[in-house]
matplotlib code that plots the C-alpha trace (Angstrom):
import matplotlib.pyplot as plt

x = [-109.2, -106.7, -108.2, -107.9, -104.2, -103.4, -105.2, -103.2, -100.0, -100.8, -101.5, -98.3, -96.3, -97.9, -97.2, -93.6, -93.1, -94.6, -92.3, -89.2, -90.5, -90.9, -87.3, -85.9, -87.7, -86.5, -82.9, -83.1, -84.6, -81.9, -79.2, -80.7, -80.8, -77.2, -76.0, -78.0, -76.4, -72.9, -73.4, -74.5, -71.8, -74.1, -73.6, -73.1, -72.9, -75.8, -76.6, -77.7, -78.6, -76.4, -79.1, -78.4, -80.7, -78.9, -75.3, -74.9, -76.4, -73.9, -70.9, -72.1, -72.5, -68.9, -67.6, -69.4, -68.4, -64.7, -65.3, -67.0, -64.0, -61.6, -63.6, -63.6, -59.8, -59.3, -61.3, -59.3, -56.0, -57.2, -58.2, -54.8, -53.0, -55.1, -54.3, -50.6, -50.6, -52.3, -49.8, -46.9, -48.1, -48.9, -45.8, -43.2, -44.8, -43.5, -39.9, -39.4, -40.8, -38.4, -35.4, -36.3, -36.9, -33.6, -31.7, -33.1, -32.1, -28.6, -28.1, -28.9, -26.0, -22.3, -21.0, -17.9, -18.4, -18.3, -20.9, -23.1, -23.0, -23.7, -26.7, -28.1, -27.6, -29.5, -32.4, -32.6, -32.6, -35.2, -37.5, -37.0, -37.8, -41.0, -42.1, -41.3, -43.5, -46.3, -46.2, -46.1, -49.0, -51.1, -50.1, -51.0, -54.3, -55.1, -54.3, -56.2, -59.3, -59.1, -59.2, -61.9, -62.4, -65.4, -65.2, -67.6, -67.8, -66.1, -64.1, -60.4, -59.2, -59.3, -57.3, -54.6, -54.4, -54.1, -51.6, -49.2, -49.9, -47.6, -44.7, -44.8, -42.3, -40.0, -40.0, -39.3, -36.3, -34.9, -35.3, -38.1, -40.9, -44.2, -47.2, -50.8, -53.0, -56.6, -59.4, -63.2, -63.2, -64.7, -64.2, -65.1, -62.4, -61.8, -60.3, -58.0, -56.5, -56.3, -54.5, -52.0, -51.6, -51.0, -48.7, -46.5, -46.1, -45.4, -43.0, -41.0, -40.9, -39.5, -37.0, -35.6, -35.8, -32.6, -32.5, -33.8, -36.2, -40.0, -43.0, -46.4, -49.8, -52.7, -55.9, -57.0, -60.6, -61.7, -65.1, -64.9, -61.9, -60.1, -56.3, -54.4, -50.9, -47.7, -44.9, -41.3, -38.0, -35.9, -33.6, -36.4, -36.7, -35.4, -38.0, -36.9, -37.5, -40.9, -43.0, -40.9, -41.2, -44.7, -43.4, -43.0, -39.5, -38.2, -35.5, -34.2, -30.4, -30.0, -31.6, -30.5, -28.0, -30.8, -33.1, -36.3, -38.1, -39.5, -43.0, -44.8, -45.6, -46.7, -49.2, -50.4, -51.2, -53.0, -55.1, -56.1, -57.0, -59.3, -61.3, -61.6, -58.7, -55.1, -51.7, -49.6, -46.0, -44.4, -40.7, -37.4, -34.0, -33.0, -36.5, -38.3, -41.4, -45.1, -47.3, -51.0, -53.4, -56.7, -59.9, -63.4, -65.7, -68.8]
y = [322.4, 319.5, 318.0, 321.4, 321.7, 318.1, 318.8, 322.0, 320.2, 317.4, 319.9, 321.8, 318.5, 317.7, 321.3, 321.0, 317.7, 319.0, 322.1, 319.9, 317.6, 320.6, 321.8, 318.3, 318.0, 321.5, 320.7, 317.4, 319.2, 321.8, 319.1, 317.3, 320.5, 321.2, 317.7, 317.9, 321.3, 319.9, 317.0, 319.2, 321.8, 324.7, 324.8, 328.2, 328.7, 330.4, 331.8, 329.5, 330.0, 328.4, 326.6, 323.0, 321.7, 323.4, 322.9, 319.9, 321.8, 324.6, 322.3, 320.4, 323.7, 324.8, 321.4, 321.4, 325.0, 323.9, 320.9, 323.2, 325.5, 322.6, 321.2, 324.6, 325.0, 321.5, 322.3, 325.5, 323.6, 320.9, 323.5, 325.2, 321.9, 321.2, 324.6, 324.1, 320.7, 322.1, 324.9, 322.5, 320.1, 323.0, 325.1, 322.3, 320.5, 323.0, 323.4, 319.7, 319.1, 321.8, 320.2, 316.8, 318.4, 320.3, 317.3, 315.1, 317.8, 318.0, 314.3, 314.2, 316.6, 315.7, 315.2, 313.7, 310.4, 312.2, 314.8, 312.0, 310.3, 313.6, 314.3, 310.9, 311.5, 314.8, 313.1, 310.2, 312.5, 314.8, 311.8, 310.7, 314.2, 314.3, 310.9, 311.9, 315.0, 313.2, 310.5, 312.9, 314.9, 311.7, 310.5, 313.9, 314.2, 310.7, 311.5, 314.7, 313.2, 315.1, 311.8, 309.4, 305.7, 304.3, 300.5, 298.3, 294.6, 293.3, 290.3, 290.1, 288.7, 292.1, 293.6, 291.0, 291.6, 295.3, 295.0, 293.1, 294.5, 297.5, 295.6, 292.4, 293.6, 294.9, 291.4, 289.7, 292.0, 291.2, 287.4, 286.9, 284.5, 286.4, 284.1, 284.9, 282.1, 282.3, 283.1, 283.6, 285.4, 288.9, 291.6, 295.2, 297.7, 300.9, 299.7, 302.6, 303.0, 299.3, 298.7, 301.3, 299.5, 296.1, 297.7, 299.0, 295.6, 293.9, 296.7, 296.1, 292.3, 292.9, 295.4, 293.3, 289.8, 288.8, 287.7, 284.2, 284.4, 284.1, 286.1, 284.6, 286.4, 284.4, 284.9, 283.2, 283.3, 283.7, 284.2, 288.0, 288.8, 287.9, 288.1, 289.0, 287.5, 288.5, 286.0, 286.2, 284.4, 287.5, 288.2, 288.5, 291.0, 290.5, 290.2, 293.3, 295.4, 293.9, 296.4, 299.4, 298.7, 300.2, 303.5, 306.6, 306.7, 303.6, 301.7, 298.4, 298.1, 295.5, 297.6, 301.2, 301.1, 300.4, 302.9, 303.6, 306.1, 304.0, 305.2, 302.5, 300.2, 303.1, 304.2, 300.6, 300.3, 303.6, 302.7, 299.3, 300.7, 303.3, 300.5, 298.4, 296.2, 295.7, 294.2, 291.5, 290.4, 287.0, 286.7, 285.2, 286.3, 284.3, 282.9, 285.7, 287.7, 287.1, 290.2, 289.6, 292.4, 291.8, 293.2, 292.9, 290.6, 292.7]
z = [292.7, 292.8, 289.6, 287.9, 288.9, 287.7, 284.4, 283.9, 284.7, 282.2, 279.5, 280.3, 280.1, 276.7, 275.5, 276.7, 275.0, 271.7, 271.9, 272.2, 269.5, 267.2, 268.1, 267.4, 264.1, 263.0, 263.9, 262.0, 259.0, 259.1, 259.4, 256.4, 254.4, 255.2, 254.2, 251.0, 250.2, 251.0, 248.6, 245.7, 246.5, 247.4, 251.1, 252.9, 256.6, 258.3, 261.7, 264.5, 268.1, 270.8, 272.7, 273.8, 271.1, 268.2, 269.5, 267.2, 264.3, 264.8, 264.9, 261.8, 260.0, 260.8, 259.8, 256.5, 255.8, 256.2, 253.9, 251.3, 251.3, 250.9, 248.0, 246.2, 246.8, 245.4, 242.3, 241.8, 242.1, 239.7, 237.2, 237.5, 237.0, 233.9, 232.5, 233.2, 231.5, 228.5, 228.3, 228.7, 226.0, 223.6, 224.2, 223.9, 220.9, 218.3, 219.6, 219.9, 216.4, 215.0, 216.7, 215.2, 211.8, 211.7, 213.1, 210.3, 207.7, 209.2, 209.1, 205.4, 204.7, 204.3, 207.8, 209.3, 211.2, 214.6, 213.5, 212.2, 215.5, 217.3, 215.1, 215.8, 219.5, 219.3, 217.5, 220.0, 223.0, 221.4, 220.7, 224.3, 225.6, 223.4, 224.7, 228.3, 228.1, 226.5, 229.1, 232.0, 230.6, 230.2, 233.8, 235.3, 233.5, 234.6, 238.3, 238.3, 236.8, 233.5, 231.7, 232.8, 232.2, 230.3, 231.0, 228.9, 228.9, 225.7, 224.5, 225.5, 222.3, 220.6, 223.5, 223.1, 219.4, 219.8, 222.6, 220.4, 216.9, 217.3, 218.9, 216.9, 214.4, 217.1, 218.8, 215.5, 214.8, 218.2, 217.6, 220.2, 219.9, 220.7, 221.1, 222.0, 223.3, 222.0, 224.5, 224.5, 227.8, 228.3, 230.9, 231.6, 230.5, 228.6, 225.3, 224.6, 228.1, 228.8, 225.5, 226.6, 229.9, 228.3, 225.7, 228.5, 230.0, 226.6, 225.6, 228.8, 228.2, 224.7, 226.0, 228.8, 227.3, 225.6, 221.9, 221.4, 224.3, 224.3, 225.5, 225.9, 226.4, 227.8, 229.8, 233.1, 234.2, 237.8, 239.4, 239.6, 237.4, 234.3, 234.4, 231.2, 231.8, 230.1, 230.8, 229.6, 230.2, 230.7, 233.7, 236.3, 239.1, 242.7, 245.4, 247.2, 244.0, 243.0, 244.9, 243.7, 240.0, 240.0, 241.4, 239.2, 237.5, 239.3, 237.5, 238.8, 239.4, 236.6, 233.9, 234.7, 231.8, 229.3, 227.7, 229.6, 231.8, 234.5, 234.2, 232.1, 234.9, 237.1, 234.4, 234.0, 237.7, 237.7, 234.6, 236.0, 239.5, 238.0, 236.4, 239.5, 238.5, 239.7, 238.6, 240.2, 239.5, 240.0, 239.3, 240.4, 239.2, 236.1, 235.7, 233.9, 234.9, 234.9, 235.0, 235.6, 234.7, 236.5, 235.0, 236.5, 234.6, 235.4]

ax = plt.figure().add_subplot(projection="3d")
ax.plot(x, y, z, "-o")
ax.set_aspect("equal")
plt.show()
């Protein structure tokens, strides 16, 4: 009798253990299915019992449901921003082009000196407005992921040539010596966006370096990165302003009277960071600036 009771008790223990093993495996399987659905964006909250075994499952389901709703809301907001940017770019293009056209026609007529000056001011401000809208649209599309980077390993010599080709004449007209040191280094970068990033830095160097100064482009190689360096002998930037120059629309105290929007360096930093790179500045007042654009080698 005792042996029968002990045998039944042993079988009951085994059955109880198997039952809990089954419940645990089912809960783990459901958790795995929920996480898989959350990753591919198809998660929907179901109904779960409130037993002690499934308490974690229920909490996980509620958490993932909240995350799925947040993800959908974010996607909707991003789509709305993209539509707004497209409308802004499209709707302002024609009016600005017409302003520039009629201002040009007006300037070709017989005007008094004061009217000629006013027409030139209208054209300059219209061009500035067009550039501002285009830059803001590019920055917003970059931030919202509408534009993506396609970095590929390629030689840096072509990047240096492209970054200086469009501004070489401007530097010569200002009396600046623009030199590019030859290099055989290569790095991973998106050619179009990185050329724009480098162009922003070179453009700033030309803008703020006084006539007779010099600007030098070179490349330094490190184990993981290549640094494209733009050095000038302009007025330099005080230490307390060096972190802020990469903020959107920031203009330093010494250059606020000069033309500029204060968004070029911000765009440069965003472009580099989205390719796994970064930018550094070394400068002292009166000793020029050295911007280093770091690009990953692999």
